[in-house]
N, C-alpha and C positions, 0 to 999 in steps of 0.2 A: 426729348426735343419738343419745343412748342411749335405746332404746325397749324397754320390757318388753311382750312380746306375750303377753297372757293369753287362755286358751282352755280349754274342756272338750274332752278328747279322747274320741272315740267308740271304745270298745273292744269293744262287743258290739251285737247287734241288739235289745237290750232297749228297750221303749217309752220308759223314762225317759232313754234316751240318744239318742233320735231327733233332738233339736235340737243335739246336740254335733257338733263338727267332726271329720271323718275325718282320719286321719293324712296322707292325700294333700293335703287342703285346708290343713292346718297347714303342711306342707312348702312348698306353693306360696305361702302368705302370708308365711312367714318368708323365703323366697327373694326374693319381691317387695319386701319391706321392705329387705332387705340390698342388693338391686340399686339401691335409692334412696340408697345411701351411708350407711345407718344402722347403728349397733351394736345388734344385736337380741339380746335375752335371752328365751328361751321359758319361759313359766311356766304349767304345767298346773295349773289351779285345782282339779282333782280330788283333789289332795293335801289333807291336813288343813288346815283354815283357818288354824290357828296357824302352820303351816309357810309358807303363802302370805304371811301378814302379815310374818313374819320375812324371807322372801326379798325381798319388795318393799321393806321397810325397808332391807335391805342394799344392794339395787341402786340405790336412789334414782334412778330413771330420769327423763329429761327429759319423757317422755311414756309413757303406757300405751296401747298399741293393743289395744283390748278386743273380743274376740268371745265372751267367756264369758257363758253364759246361765243360770248357776246350776244348782241340782240339783233343787229341789222347792219346791212352794208357790206361791201367787198372786203373791208378790213376788220370785220367784227371779231374774228378770232385773235387778231393782233392787239386788240384794245387792252385787255387785261395784262398780258405780258409787258406791254409798254408802260402801263400804269405801275406795275411792280418795279420796273426799272427806275421810274421817276421817284418812287418812294424808297428806293434803296433796298428793296426786299429780294431775297433769293427765292427762286421758284422752280418748279418742275416743268419740263417740256421745252420745246423750241422757243426762240425769241420772236419778237414781233415781225421781223422781216421774213423769217421762215414761215410763220403762220400765214402771212399775207400771200406769199407766192404759192404755198401749197393749196390754199383755198381756191385760188384762181386756176381753174382747169386749163386755161390757155397758157398762162405763164408757166405752170408746172410742166406741161408738155414741152414748151420751148426749152426750159432748162434741161430736161431729160434728153431731148434731141441734141442739144449743143454738147452734152456730155457723152454723146455717142450711143445712146440707148434708143432702140427703135420705138416709134409710136405709130398707131394707125393714122392715116390722113384725116385731118379735121378742118372744120371751118368755125370761126367765131361769128355768131349771128347776133347783131344788135338791133336790127329793124326787120319787120316782116316783109321783106322784099324778095320777089322771085329771083332776082339776080344774085342775091346772097347765096342761093342754093344751086345756081346754074352750074352744070357740069360735075356736080358731086357724084362720086361713085356710090351706087346703091348696092346692098342695103346699108342703112345707117342707124345709129342710136342718137337720141337727143337727151342732153342733161343740162341742168342749170349751170351757167358759167361759174357761179360761186356756190358749188355744191358742198354742203357740210357733211358731217360724219354719218348722218342718217341715210344719205344717198348711196353709200358704198355697198351696202348689202341689199339695196332695193333692186328687184328685177328690172332690167332695162328694156324699154319698148324698142322694138325693131321695126323700121319702116322700109318697105321694099318698092314703093311706088311714089312718084312725085306728088300727086294730089293729096294723098294721106300725109305725107311729110309736110307739105305747105300748110295744111289745116292744123296739124299738131304744133308747128312752129308758131303760128299766129296765136293759138290758144295758150301755149306755154309762155310766150313772151308777156302776155297779160299778167300771168302769175309771177313771172320772174323778169321784171323790167331791166334788171342788170345785164341780161343777155343770156344766150344759150351756146352750148358747144355741140355741134353736129359732127359726128365722128363715124368714119367707116366701120361697119360691124365686122369684126374678125370672128369667124366661127371657131369654137373651141371651148375650153373650160377656164373659169376664173380662178386665180391663185392669189392668196394674200400672204405677204411677208411682214410680220410684225417686227418692230424694233423695240427692244426692252433693255435699256441700259445706256452705256455711253454711245454717242454717235460720232459725227465728224469723220475725219479721214480714216478709212478702213471700216468704219461702222461696226465695231466689234459686238454691238448689242443685237445684231440681227438674229432672229430665230428662224427655224425651218419653215418652209412654206406649208400653208394649210388651206383648206377650202373656206370660202366665205360662209357666214352664218346663213342657214336656210338653203344651202346648196342641195339640189335634188339627188346628188350622188357623191360618194366620197372622192377625194382627190386621187387621181391616178396619174403619176408623173414619174418618168424614168430618172435614174440617178444622174444621167448626163444633163437632163432638162433642169433638175434641181440645182445643179452647179451653175447653170446659166442664169436661172432666176435669181439665185442668191447673189451672184456676181453683179448682175444688173441692179438689184436692189441696193447693193453696197455703193455702186456708183451714184445712183439717184439720191440716196440718203446723204451722201457726202456733199453732192452738188446743192441740195436743198438745205444743208446744215441742220438736219433733224437730229434730235437728241432726247434721251431719257425714255420717251415712248413715242411711237409713231406707227403708221400703217402705210404700206406700199402695195398697190394693186396692179396685177399683171393679167394678161390673157395668154394662154398657151394654145397655139393652133394645132391642127392635125399633124403638122410636120415638126412639132416641138419648137416652133418659132415662138419667141417670147416678146410680147408687146407691152409697153408701159401704159397703164390706163389712168393713173392718178395716185395721189398721196394724201394722207390726213395727218396733220400735225397735232390734232387733238382727237385721237381715236376714241371710240366708245370703250368704256370699262364696265358696262353693265353685264350682268351674268349672261354667259353664253357667247360673249364677244370672242372673235378669233384669237385675240392675244392670249386668252386663258388656255385654249387648246394647244397653241404653240408652246407656251411656257410649261405646260404639264409634261411635254416631251423631254424637257431638260430637268425635270424634278421639281419645278415650281408649281405644285399642284393645288394651291389655295390662293384665294384673293389676298390674304395677308402676305404670302410669299412674293406675289407679283408686285404689290405695293411697296414692299421692302426693297425690291430691286430698283424700282423707280426712285424712291427716296435716297437709296445709297448712291445711285448714279448722279442725282442732283447734288448730293452732299459732297461727293468727291470733286465734281466739276466746279463747285463754287467755293471750295476751301472753307467749309462752314465753321471751322474753329475760330476764325477771326470775327470780332464784333462788327456789326453793321455800322456804317457811318452815321454819326449823330445819335446813336442809341443811348437811351436813358434808362434808369432803373424803372421797374414796374410801378404803375400808379398805386399808391396806398389809399384805399377807400375805407373810410371809417363808417361802419354800419351802426347808427345811433338809434337805440330802441328802448322801450320800456318792457320789461319781462313780465308776462302774466304768470303769477304764482297761485292765484286762487281761481278755481274754475267757477264761472258764474252759473247761476241756476236759471232755467227758462222762465220761472215765475218772477224773475227780477231780484231774487235774493242773491247775496254775495256778488253784487255787480261792481264792486269797487275797481276791479282790474279788467272790466269788460272791454275797455278800449285798448288795452295792452296786447302785445303779441305773444303767442305761445312759442315755446322753444322750437317746435317743428317749423313754424313760419320763419323764424329767424334763421334756422339752418337752411331752409330753401332759398332765402334771399342771399345768404352768404355764398351758397354754392353757385347760384346764378351769376353773382357779381364776379366770383373767381373764374367761372367758365368764360367770362368775357375778357380774361387776361389780366385781371387786377389782383392785387394783394388785399385781403380783407382784414380789417382790424375791428373787432367787436367792442362796442362802447355802450354800456348800459347807462341810461339817463336817470340815474338815481341822484341823491343829494350831493354826490361827489362828481357830478357830470362835468363841472367846469375844470376841475383838476384832471379828470380823465382826458378830456379833449385837449387841454393845454399840453399834456405830456405824451400824446399819442403819435406825434409827428406824421399826421396824415396829410395827403394832398387835397382830398375832396371828401365830402361826407354824403352818405345816402341816409337821409333823415326820415325815420318813421316814428320818432318819439312823440308821444301824446302829452307828456308833462304830468306832474304829480297832482297839482291842485290849483284852483283859482281860474278866473275867466281868461287870464293871459298865459295859461300853462302851455298851450301848444306853441306859443311864440318864444318860449325860453331858449330852447336849443338853437334855433336859427339866430337868435340875438347873440348867443355865446359864440357861435361860429363866425358871425360877422365881426365880433370883437377880436377874434383871432385871425381875421382875414382869410378864412377857409371857405372856398366855394362849396355849395351844398345843393342837394336836390329839393325841389318843391318851392312853395311860395315863401315870401319874406315874413318877418314877424308881424308887420302891420296887417297883412291879409289874414294870417292865421288867427290873430286876436279878433279881427272883425268877423270872420266866418263862424267862429265858435259861438258867438252870440247870435242866435237865430233871428232875433228881432232887429238887431243892427244890420245884419246881412240883408234881410227883407227890405229894410228902408233904403239901402244903397241900390239894390236891384230894382226896386219900384221906381226910384228916382230916374233910373236909366230907361224907363218905359216898359219894363218887363212885368207882366201880370203876377200878382201874389195874392194869396188869400188875406182878407182883412183880419187883423189881429190886434191884441193888446197884451201887455205884460202886467200881471198882477203880483203884487208883493204882500197882499193881505187877502184872507178869505172872507173878510167882514165888510170891506168897503163897497161903495156903489159899483155897479157894473155898467158898461157902456150901453146906451140905448139901442145900438145897432144889433146887438146880439139876437140871433135867431137860432133856435136849436134844430138839429144837433150841432155841437161844437166839439173841437178836439183840444185837449190840454196836454202840455209836455214841458219838462224843464227847459229853460231858455238857453242853457249853455252846457249841454251834454251831447256826447256823440254816441254812435252805435245803437241809436234808438233807446238809450237808457230812459226808463220811466214811461215808455210808450207800451201800452198793453191794450187788449180789447176794451178794458174799462176806461181808456183815455177818451173815448167818445161818450159824451153825456147828453141827456135829453131834457133836462130842466135845471132850474137855478139851484135847487137843493143839492142835486148830484154834483154840479159844477163847484159849489162852495166846499163841499166835502172833499172833492178830489184836489182842489187847490190847497186846502189846509194840509192834506196828507203829503203832497209834493213839497210844499214849503218846509215842512218838518224834516223830510227825508233828505232833500238835496240842498237845502240852505241857499236857495237862489230863486229868482223870479220864475213865474210860470207863464208860458206863452199860451194864450187862448186864441184859437183861430176858427173862422168859419170852416166847417167841414166840406171838403171838396169831394163830390160823390162819383167822379169819373175814374178812368183807368190810371194806373200809376206806372211811371217809368223811371229809369236811372240812366244817365248818359256819362260815358267816360271821355275825357279830353286829355290829349297828350301834346306836350311841346309848347311853343309860344315864340314870339308874340302872336302869331297866327296859328293857333293850336289845331291839331288834327281832332276832329269831332267823330268819335266812333258811333256806330249804329246803336240806337237805344235798346236797352233790355226792358221788357215789361214784366212787372210783378203781377202775376195773374192769381186772383183770389178764387179758390174753388170750394170754400167751405159753406157758401150760401148765406154768409152774414149780410145783413142789409147795409151796414156801414163798416166794411172791413178796413183794417189798417195794417201796414207793414211794421210789425211790432218787434220788440226786443227778443221775444221768444223765437221768432223766425230767423234771427241772425245768430242764435246760439245753437240750435239744432234743427235737423230736417223736420219739415212739417208738411203733411199731406194736404193741408188747406192752402198751400201756396206752391205754385210752380213758376218757372222762369222761361220766357220766350226770348231767345237771343239768336239773331236780331228780332226785334218786335215786329209783329205783323201790323203794319200801318200803311195807309195809302200815301201817295206822294205829298199831298197837301199837309196832312198831319205830321208826316216825317219831317217836312221842312219847318213846320212851326215848332216842333220839339227841338230840332237842330238850332233854330234861331234863339229860343229861350236859353238853351244851354250855353251857346257861344256868347250871347250878350251878358249873361250872368257871370260867366268866367272872366270876361273882360272888365265888367263893372267892378268886380271884387278885387281885381288886380292879381288874379291867380297866374301861376306859371308852372310849366313842366308837367303837372298832373293834377287832376281834380275829378270829382264825381259830382254831378249835379242831379238832384232828385226833383222830379217834376210830376205833377198830378193834374188831371183834367177836371174842370168843373162840370156841372150838369149840362152845359151847352157844348162840351167838347173842346174848350179853350185850355191850352196848356198853361199852368201856373208854376212858378218857382216855389219849391218847398224849402230846400236848404242846399248848401254846398259843403262838400267834404274835401278839403285840400290835402288831407292825409288819409286817403281811402285804404281800406284793408287790402292786404296782398297775400292772403292765404291761398295757396294753389288749389284750384278746383272748387273753391268755396266762396271766396269774396266776390262781390258783385263785379268789381272792375276786372278781375281775372276771368270771369265768365264772359263779360263783354269783349275782352281782348281775344279770347279764344274764338268767339264767333266772328271776329274780324280777321282771323287767320294768323294771329300772333300767339306763339307759345309763351310759356312763362318767362323763359330766358329773354325772348325778344321784348316782352313787356318791361322787364327790369332794365334792359339795355336802353329802351326808349325813354324811360324816366331818368336814367343816369346821364344820357348823352348831353343834354343841355348844360348840366353842371360841369361836365368835362370840357365843354366848349368855353365856359366861363373861366375854368382853370387855365386853358390854353391862352385865352385873351389876357389874363393876368400875367402869365409868363412872358408873353410877347411884350407887354408893357414894361416889364422889368429888364428885358434884354437890352 
């Protein structure tokens, strides 16, 4: 079964993230679902809602396993169940109405009381006024009116005098402006009744009572009291329409009186949660077993065998690439395939795309690429093909895809042809007001040199990627060295040689994702540690690890420099007409001014190695998220095309 596992990830100790799942809990739940034989796709709903909607629409899961509790407001736990309803998706847990009522401590008690279940006397307090507390029977406890899952196991503060209560209410209302519930404190022991499985009338999924997590003593309860607690839990669960998984909290007083204290429609599933202790008592002694019971309950309840309304086949994504068959040497030898991708990189990309819920079709961009694409019956293409030869090689595959009217990732043919020629790209970027190093393209080693040349200068092939042709010897210090280097490059690469003023400052690379207003990721700095007077980020550095270079991601820059780098990257991206993804290389001059070096609209995507992957990791994006971010705009273009044809 294909399951979308939706959750809020807890990334800080901030109070508004207290109910979110920790990374450890998320990993345990994902592992448990996969151990049950399911295809699991993790969806962190902390992303913008539009992205979550698109992601779920793309995945078209058989079931959503939901632990997401929303972000804010009295209906936060109801948001995602209602969203799933709107998208026509089946999901675990109670519906939006049950989530709303259960989260509201006042409404939940009203429902329980109307169903005949005793509750301690309470007051709903919305303003810090003495009259709101007048006549209330002390001692009392105070809790947020919309208390989430984290509050159920939290020790409750007990107030026995009016002044302390008034001060606490005023203070807590500042933190919880939605209101408070002030409730008479019943002396006794707390009791938790988890629900695991079918709910509704009779609530057959109720488990035996257990103590809350962190209780100072084990639960001591008579058989007669157990019967009363379970019976009242059954009544409340049915009244609130809880299902699949839930938690009901009671307090047992000294006379075995049973008082309802609240319910959670989205109870915690982190290790040590009461639901696991109660489940173990009936033989469900592992996370996998508990999750299987939840999935089975939702499956039976939603008649999972029938297809969802409007379901379509999975999106077929063509992964178009050039395969690296010759391993390049760090000294620049055997560099013909240097820009191509190794089998391991292609495998990683295919796995990431498949994990997003798509069917992957591998298409090598060799001389038969037109035939391959034409016969592949793909919906969209993920393009990383560099092309075989010529200044227009990177534009070939996008042009073929446009001919077949197939949406694809990345920039269009015009931009790819433009950016491959470093001199043309510099001209366009310079015209947009972005600083670039002064340069000239030489097609002969014998002709006159510009009179502006001051040494040192750097020389490189004008239309190569992956720093091909760039070595420590690319920086020259006199005319004889320059002419010899130009002659060598002309003979080897059969193209013009770009000669530029050498920029002596720090070097950075910046990743950009999306468009037309792309997300500009924090820069990565290439830090040269070898002690060279005029270091360069060379071909050798991109082939194998080198102790003379290290990476700072994100770069350590002050606010002014960070903004200047951001502006150069964004303005260059826009001037060149890039979309979806690009990497902009930037270097400072001797005065600390950022200059555009070049743009790579087909950046490397080797996990843990390529610059863009390092940049994304520093920005909190794992490899799968990075691949999804690159693919998402192309999927949007596919949807727009489909709507136009409808």
